[in-house]
C-alpha atoms as one frame of an Amber mdcrd trajectory, in Angstrom:
protein
  96.654  34.914  29.026  95.991  31.412  27.724  95.178  30.241  31.250  92.672
  33.056  31.694  91.012  32.172  28.398  90.790  28.501  29.407  89.251  29.483
  32.730  86.823  31.825  30.990  85.562  29.024  28.720  85.869  26.193  31.232
  82.932  23.813  31.696  80.274  25.506  33.784  81.997  28.895  33.662  79.635
  31.682  34.736  81.624  34.144  32.642  80.889  32.144  29.512  77.232  31.880
  30.540  76.965  35.639  31.023  78.603  36.220  27.639  76.032  33.920  26.034
  73.220  35.836  27.746  74.555  39.110  26.323  74.884  37.623  22.830  71.403
  36.107  22.975  69.965  39.485  24.040  71.734  41.193  21.136  70.495  38.464
  18.797  66.877  38.967  19.932  67.225  42.686  19.209  68.660  41.803  15.796
  65.639  39.589  15.106  63.328  42.506  15.784  65.373  44.855  13.621  66.149
  42.505  10.707  63.067  40.274  10.430  60.110  42.446  11.500  57.596  44.096
   9.195  59.201  46.450   6.616  62.688  45.406   7.772  65.625  44.770   5.457
  65.116  41.033   6.007  61.914  41.102   3.943  63.938  42.324   0.958  67.185
  40.443   1.572  66.843  36.714   2.250  70.481  36.475   3.358  69.855  38.978
   6.146  66.674  37.193   7.229  68.162  33.695   7.379  71.547  34.696   8.807
  69.825  36.559  11.662  67.695  33.540  12.557  70.693  31.200  12.134  72.756
  33.282  14.553  69.985  33.214  17.153  69.482  29.444  16.867  73.243  28.843
  17.025  73.451  30.837  20.264  70.586  28.819  21.766  72.426  25.605  20.903
  75.611  27.020  22.430  73.714  27.730  25.634  72.377  24.176  25.583  75.959
  22.930  25.211  77.031  25.083  28.175  74.248  23.653  30.362  75.149  20.093
  29.354  78.852  20.580  30.105  77.948  22.301  33.382  76.065  19.185  34.457
  72.697  20.923  34.615  69.771  18.524  34.766  67.193  20.651  32.967  68.550
  20.791  29.419  66.728  20.969  26.113  67.406  17.289  25.483  65.747  16.283
  28.744  62.749  18.464  27.949  62.337  17.452  24.298  62.824  13.703  24.538
  60.237  12.165  26.834  59.446   8.444  26.761  55.916   9.041  28.029  55.280
  11.822  25.506  56.897  10.720  22.197  55.597  13.660  20.145  56.519  16.294
  22.720  59.381  17.789  20.701  57.093  18.175  17.675  54.365  19.837  19.752
  56.907  22.272  21.176  58.108  23.049  17.671  54.503  23.514  16.546  53.811
  25.815  19.501  56.882  27.916  18.672  55.937  28.220  14.992  52.315  29.092
  15.783  53.454  31.711  18.304  55.802  33.273  15.758  53.001  33.313  13.183
  50.555  34.921  15.629  52.967  37.629  16.769  54.049  38.319  13.181  50.431
  38.627  12.028  49.692  40.965  14.916  52.655  43.088  13.866  51.468  43.061
  10.252  47.988  44.351  11.014  49.394  47.000  13.366  51.801  48.323  10.724
  49.939  47.539   7.536  46.430  46.147   7.548  46.038  43.733   4.629  42.391
  44.584   4.097  42.503  48.319   4.848  40.228  47.939   7.865  40.257  49.689
  11.208  41.576  47.433  13.949  38.691  46.607  16.225  38.705  43.131  17.755
  34.972  43.380  18.495  34.087  43.519  14.790  33.768  40.529  12.472  36.284
  41.181   9.708  38.918  39.310   7.728  41.879  40.611   9.720  40.189  40.005
  13.058  39.218  36.475  11.983  42.825  35.471  11.298  44.022  37.289  14.401
  41.660  35.287  16.597  42.466  32.046  14.753  46.149  32.735  15.378  45.441
  33.157  19.071  43.441  29.913  19.025  46.358  28.108  17.367  48.778  29.263
  20.062  46.333  28.298  22.782  45.737  24.841  21.290  49.470  24.146  20.936
  50.598  25.291  24.368  47.359  24.073  25.962  47.855  20.535  24.718  51.460
  20.477  25.945  50.247  21.577  29.371  47.413  19.018  29.314  49.723  16.208
  28.220  52.375  17.015  30.809  49.733  16.949  33.523  48.750  13.440  32.446
  52.219  11.957  31.952  51.784   9.711  34.956  48.217   8.810  34.010  48.336
   6.490  31.020  45.399   4.344  32.136  43.310   5.675  29.250  45.547   5.854
  26.148  42.499   6.002  23.877  41.417   9.315  25.400  44.919  10.759  25.072
  45.087   9.673  21.426  41.664  11.160  20.642  42.542  14.488  22.307  45.927
  14.734  20.591  44.462  13.808  17.195  41.665  16.350  17.607  44.075  19.137
  18.510  46.434  18.251  15.644  43.548  18.103  13.138  42.275  21.506  14.237
  45.724  23.039  13.803  46.177  21.462  10.361  42.836  22.964   9.314  43.609
  26.438  10.710  47.127  26.661   9.289  46.061  25.194   5.964  43.270  27.759
   5.640  45.644  30.581   6.589  48.215  29.497   3.999  45.516  29.170   1.335
  44.092  32.610   2.046  47.206  34.623   2.838  49.985  33.185   0.660  50.258
  32.426  -3.023  48.031  33.223  -5.964  46.006  36.390  -6.367  45.406  36.597
  -2.617  49.122  36.697  -1.762  49.337  39.158   1.125  52.367  37.845   3.016
  55.882  38.801   1.867  58.532  36.114   1.595  60.851  35.852   3.403  59.063
  36.948   6.551  58.347  35.612  10.025  54.648  35.262   9.179  55.305  33.275
   6.009  57.651  30.747   7.579  55.679  30.690  10.828  52.551  29.600   8.962
  54.310  27.041   6.790  56.391  25.699   9.670  53.334  25.236  11.879  51.397
  23.583   9.041  54.174  21.119   8.165  54.757  20.137  11.795  51.001  19.775
  12.445  50.675  17.486   9.404  53.678  15.493  10.636  52.111  15.035  14.074
  48.726  14.063  12.639  50.287  11.615  10.188  52.344  10.000  12.953  49.268
   9.628  15.155  47.196   8.057  12.379  50.008   5.729  11.325  51.221   4.549
  14.709  48.144   4.702  16.940  47.473   1.731  19.202  44.140   2.017  20.971
  43.569  -0.522  23.695
């Protein structure tokens, strides 16, 4: 029995990989059940954070499996790039902005903050933030795509710095405005804990971090 267990959890074992896939799938379902709009996670912080912690722990376990299996494409190889020092922060920003956008979409589908009919062709408060959320996701993932395409072309570092600073500034402005209008004070419309609340704050903090790093360490030649 002990030999079978060792073989099951051996480095590069496909059985262990398949088990991780099953657990990750279950964890994704748990995220939808425990952290979505009107879920128990909005009332119980322990449920909210433990569900997200379990999911993140499983992702790290899968990363560990890939590393021990000798796979080249691991999270570490993707996140840490000499030619793109802020790549890991942009990926984190893109993830947070995507979570915020999807959570806001879920909120207006289940409970419209402003009591309006959902019609993306109309100019309204809910539609404004919905479109700004989509813009945030597009800016984040779009810059990562743009920067990856230019990794081998560093002949114009000034242009790259200007583009990255512009994108980061736009995201700081959008997320800051969203936090100001949707959380805190008399206009508090977002429950805490919730995916939307932490998505907005996470994206804002990371965007400020990126912008501060660019302004502090820029070297334009």
